[in-house]
C-alpha positions in Angstrom: -0.1 0.2 0.0 2.7 2.1 1.1 4.9 1.9 -2.6 1.6 2.6 -3.8 1.0 5.8 -2.4 4.4 7.0 -2.8 3.8 5.8 -7.0 0.3 8.2 -6.7 2.7 10.7 -5.0 5.4 10.8 -8.3 3.0 10.4 -10.5 1.0 13.5 -9.8 4.5 15.9 -8.7 7.6 13.8 -10.7 10.0 15.6 -8.6 12.7 12.6 -8.4 13.4 9.6 -10.0 14.7 9.0 -5.9 10.8 8.5 -5.2 10.6 5.2 -7.6 13.3 3.9 -6.0 11.3 4.8 -2.3 8.5 2.6 -4.0 10.9 -0.3 -4.7 12.2 -0.3 -1.8 8.6 -0.4 0.0 7.1 -3.0 -2.5 10.3 -5.2 -1.3 9.7 -4.9 2.3 6.1 -6.2 1.4 7.3 -8.9 -0.7 9.7 -10.2 2.3 6.4 -10.1 4.5 5.0 -12.5 2.2 7.9 -14.7 2.1 7.8 -14.2 6.1 4.7 -15.9 6.5 6.2 -18.9 4.9 10.0 -19.3 5.9 11.8 -17.4 8.4 15.6 -17.8 8.3 19.0 -15.2 8.3 19.1 -14.3 5.8 15.7 -13.1 5.6 16.0 -11.0 8.1 19.1 -8.9 7.0 17.4 -8.6 4.2 14.8 -6.9 6.4 17.2 -4.8 8.6 19.1 -3.3 5.0 15.4 -2.4 3.5 14.3 -0.8 6.3 17.6 0.8 6.1 17.1 2.3 2.5 13.4 3.4 3.0 14.1 5.1 5.8 17.1 7.0 4.3 15.0 7.3 0.8 12.6 8.9 2.8 14.8 11.2 4.6 16.0 12.2 1.5 12.8 12.4 -0.8 10.8 14.5 2.1 14.1 16.8 2.7 15.0 17.6 -1.1 11.3 17.6 -2.7 8.7 17.8 0.1 10.0 20.2 3.0 6.8 21.4 4.0 5.0 17.9 4.4 4.3 16.8 7.7 3.2 13.0 7.2 3.4 12.0 3.4 
């Protein structure tokens, strides 16, 4: 859902292709959640940690550069 919201915002404003990477990071996190429903392995946990760091850094970068006045979205 978050990936869709980011894509909709990008489609409306088209400020940076960085937002596409941000949406992809959310999508990959969702995929990891689906995989986690069946199996929990150490590589999956590392994938989730790396993905969370990527989502955080991408969000911080996108929001600071292109939406400095936005509070939440």
